[in-house]
C-alpha positions in Angstrom: 0.0 0.0 0.0 1.3 3.4 -0.9 1.7 5.7 2.1 -0.1 9.0 2.4 2.5 11.7 2.7 2.2 15.2 4.2 4.9 17.9 4.1 8.0 17.6 2.0 7.6 14.3 0.0 11.3 14.1 -0.9 12.2 14.2 2.8 10.0 11.2 3.5 11.9 9.1 1.0 15.4 10.2 1.9 17.8 7.3 2.9 19.1 7.3 6.4 21.0 4.0 6.0 24.3 5.5 7.4 22.6 7.1 10.4 22.6 6.1 14.0 19.6 3.8 14.9 17.9 3.4 18.3 14.9 1.4 19.2 12.7 2.1 22.2 10.9 -1.1 23.2 8.1 -1.8 25.6 9.1 -3.7 28.6 8.4 -4.1 32.3 9.2 -0.5 32.9 6.9 0.8 30.1 7.9 3.6 27.9 7.2 7.0 29.3 8.0 10.7 28.8 11.3 10.4 30.8 12.6 8.0 28.1 11.9 10.8 25.5 14.1 13.2 27.4 16.9 10.7 28.0 16.9 9.5 24.4 16.9 13.0 22.9 19.7 14.2 25.3 21.7 11.2 24.2 21.1 11.9 20.5 22.0 15.6 21.0 25.2 14.7 22.9 26.4 12.3 20.1 25.4 14.4 17.2 26.6 17.8 18.5 30.1 16.5 19.2 31.3 17.4 15.7 30.7 21.1 16.7 32.7 21.0 19.9 35.5 23.1 18.6 33.3 26.2 18.8 31.4 26.5 22.1 28.7 28.7 20.4 28.2 26.2 17.6 28.1 23.3 20.0 25.5 24.9 22.2 23.3 25.8 19.2 23.6 22.4 17.6 23.0 20.6 20.9 19.9 22.7 21.7 18.4 22.4 18.2 19.0 18.6 17.9 17.8 18.1 21.5 14.6 20.1 21.0 13.7 18.5 17.7 14.5 15.0 18.9 12.5 15.4 22.1 9.4 16.7 20.3 9.3 13.9 17.8 10.1 11.2 20.4 7.6 12.6 22.9 4.8 12.5 20.3 5.7 9.0 19.3 5.6 7.9 23.0 2.4 9.9 23.7 0.3 8.8 20.8 1.6 5.3 20.0 0.1 1.9 20.0 2.0 -0.8 22.0 5.2 -1.7 20.3 8.6 -0.4 19.3 9.6 3.1 18.3 12.4 3.2 15.8 14.6 6.3 15.7 17.2 7.1 13.0 19.4 10.2 13.2 22.4 11.7 11.5 24.0 14.9 10.2 24.3 15.1 6.4 25.7 18.1 4.5 25.2 20.4 7.5 21.7 19.3 8.2 20.5 17.2 11.1 18.0 14.6 10.0 15.8 12.5 12.3 13.2 9.9 11.5 10.9 8.4 14.1 8.7 5.5 13.2 5.9 4.2 15.4 2.4 2.7 15.2 -0.8 4.7 16.0 -4.5 3.8 15.9 -7.0 4.9 13.3 -8.6 7.7 15.4 -5.2 9.3 16.1 -4.2 9.0 12.5 -7.4 10.7 11.4 -7.0 13.6 13.9 -3.3 14.1 13.1 -3.9 14.1 9.3 -6.6 16.8 9.9 -4.0 18.9 11.7 -1.4 18.4 9.0 -3.9 19.4 6.3 -4.6 22.6 8.3 -0.8 23.2 8.6 -0.3 22.9 4.8 -2.9 25.6 4.2 -1.8 28.2 6.7 1.4 29.9 7.9 2.9 28.0 10.9 3.7 31.3 12.7 0.1 32.4 12.6 -1.1 29.0 13.7 1.4 29.0 16.6 0.1 32.4 17.9 -3.5 31.2 17.5 -2.7 27.9 19.4 -1.0 29.8 22.2 -4.1 32.0 22.6 -6.4 28.9 22.5 -4.3 27.1 25.1 -4.5 30.1 27.4 -8.3 29.7 27.6 -8.6 25.9 27.2 -7.3 22.8 29.0 -7.3 20.6 25.9 -4.3 18.4 25.2 -2.7 17.5 21.9 -2.6 21.1 20.8 0.4 20.7 18.4 2.4 23.6 20.0 5.6 21.6 19.8 5.1 20.8 16.1 4.2 24.4 15.4 7.2 25.7 17.2 9.5 23.5 15.2 8.0 24.7 11.9 7.8 28.3 12.9 10.8 29.1 15.2 13.3 26.4 14.1 12.4 26.4 10.4 12.3 22.6 10.5 11.5 20.8 7.3 9.2 17.9 7.9 7.4 15.0 6.3 4.8 12.5 7.7 4.0 9.2 6.0 1.0 7.1 7.1 0.9 3.5 6.1 -1.7 0.9 7.0 -4.3 -1.4 5.6 -6.7 -1.1 8.5 -7.9 1.4 11.1 -6.3 -0.5 14.0 -2.6 -0.1 13.3 -1.2 2.7 11.2 2.5 3.1 10.8 3.5 6.7 11.2 6.9 7.8 10.0 7.9 11.3 10.8 11.1 12.8 9.2 12.5 16.2 10.1 15.5 18.2 9.1 17.1 21.4 10.6 20.1 23.3 9.5 23.1 23.0 11.8 25.4 26.0 12.6 27.7 26.8 9.7 31.0 26.2 11.5 34.2 26.8 9.6 36.1 24.9 12.2 34.8 21.4 11.3 
């Protein structure tokens, strides 16, 4: 079955074969948000090392990689069906790329695709401001603030691929890219 892709289609198909791969698995301790933070911190530490000659570049790379990784992994943990979460990450031609693959249910898939459709038709910066205002007067969760922040403030390039043959288990693959500091000391 051909996946339904939102965002930058070429990004969804980019190969990350030479990237670092991590798998978060269900177990007796159950996956939780704390695993998102620890995993994204680990990815940021490993990936930002190449920028360590410049304190400024290192701090910027570490922050951007950590924030992007944390948002994607948190969403995968929060909205997933039981099973593994596959994470691939690497730096290619001055761009940090991360791909997170997990399984979601049909209802989550439908809601998320509605959000993505809205995102494609509006400016992320405007949507971010609207969502901040909405959150100030509402206690709803799943607002998309993290995603909107990535698109608006971090200029992240993103793609989402939905694959599945039934409404029970949809494979969601999220791919994101952010530019790294242009360090002349690499």
